[in-house]
C-alpha positions, -999 to +999 in steps of 0.1 A: +601-078-698+613-108-720+633-085-742+651-069-713+658-102-697+674-115-729+701-088-725+719-107-697+739-136-711+738-153-677+700-149-675+681-136-645+674-171-633+712-175-627+711-152-597+706-169-564+719-150-534+748-170-520+756-161-484+788-180-483+820-160-478+841-184-499+879-183-499+878-165-533+854-140-519+875-134-488+906-129-509+890-105-533+875-085-504+909-084-486+926-071-517+898-046-524+898-032-488+936-029-488+937-009-520+907+013-512+920+018-476+954+029-488+940+052-515+912+069-495+921+062-458+884+059-448+875+073-414+843+055-403+821+067-375+792+046-361+803+013-376+788-004-345+753+006-356+753-019-385+735-050-373+756-082-370+728-104-382+695-104-400+685-086-432+700-051-436+698-024-462+728+000-462+715+032-477+743+057-487+740+090-504+754+090-540+778+116-553+805+095-570+811+061-586+835+055-557+807+056-531+800+018-533+835+010-522+831+023-486+803-002-477+831-028-473+844-008-443+811-008-425+807-045-419+825-078-423+793-095-436+789-103-472+775-075-493+752-076-522+749-048-548+729-039-579+748-030-611+739-020-646+732-050-668+757-040-695+784-056-673+768-090-680+775-090-718+806-111-710+795-145-695+827-149-675+825-114-661+788-120-652+797-152-633+824-134-614+800-106-604+774-131-592+801-148-571+810-114-556+774-106-547+766-083-576+734-087-596+721-069-627+695-042-630+679-041-664+674-004-674+647-012-700+628-035-677+604-026-649+620-020-615+601-050-601+627-074-615+655-056-597+633-055-566+626-092-568+663-099-567+669-074-539+641-090-519+656-125-524+689-112-509+670-098-478+648-128-474+680-148-469+690-125-441+718-108-460+731-072-465+720-052-495+737-019-505+711+003-521+714+040-531+680+056-524+688+086-547+692+061-576+718+076-599+747+099-589+736+134-579+754+166-570+753+192-543+751+193-505+714+185-504+702+149-506+678+146-535+643+130-534+645+093-526+630+064-545+608+043-522+626+010-529+644+008-496+613+014-475+593-010-497+619-037-493+621-032-456+583-035-453+584-067-474+613-084-456+616-069-421+650-055-430+667-027-409+677+003-430+710+020-421+716+055-434+752+063-445+768+096-453+800+098-473+820+130-474+844+141-502+839+115-529+825+142-552+860+159-549+880+127-551+862+112-581+837+136-597+816+124-626+838+120-657+871+114-638+885+080-644+912+078-617+902+091-582+923+116-563+938+101-532+923+118-501+909+109-467+871+101-469+849+104-438+820+080-435+792+084-410+767+057-401+734+070-388+710+054-364+693+023-379+656+026-389+636-005-380+612-021-405+576-009-402+551-030-384+525-048-405+488-045-401+465-073-390+461-082-427+499-085-430+502-054-452+521-021-447+501+010-458+515+031-486+515+061-464+538+043-440+562+036-469+561+073-478+568+083-442+596+059-438+612+071-471+612+107-458+626+096-424+654+079-442+661+109-464+664+131-433+687+106-416+710+103-447+711+141-450+722+144-413+749+117-418+760+134-450+762+168-434+784+154-406+806+135-431+811+166-452+820+187-422+849+163-415+864+165-450 
């Protein structure tokens, strides 16, 4: 663990979820939304399903590097993302990413470090964007999910919101550097409430498994609907 942590010049201790939407953050967001909006013309269905307060996990499917961009069209709340730790090799870039709500995932380290940071975001009642498939996949079928989203919901009481994004695999397939301009449909599914805890304050592993499968089914449904609108 110590070796992996040393890869980040800013250090893992530098990340503290900052819920403030500072003037710099608002400006960066406004420019980002304007550019992405003009390029992709996102058509969002179900935006009202994203909670206006409390901890939330936005759980989109993952077919393109561009997928992360569409979370900004689902809510005006500040968003927090995970990103590969290579981006933190430059100290100034790392500081900027932290300010924008992005925190590193160490590929060589155990997932518990990334989960600790994600949990800190949710414990502060913020919105975390988490791709349950992990890395980019291909095809019309949603792949097996990691259990991180359900685990975090169980730990923090966060609501999970399934998200389907249609057409990004055509606009920006793996290997393409500049995305093709096209209309991107985004479908927000019904929110999934955090599981209830037992009398001992724990959530059974079987419940986390079941919730993960429920989420996978919901994301598949949202993805099918989004793809049908491309």
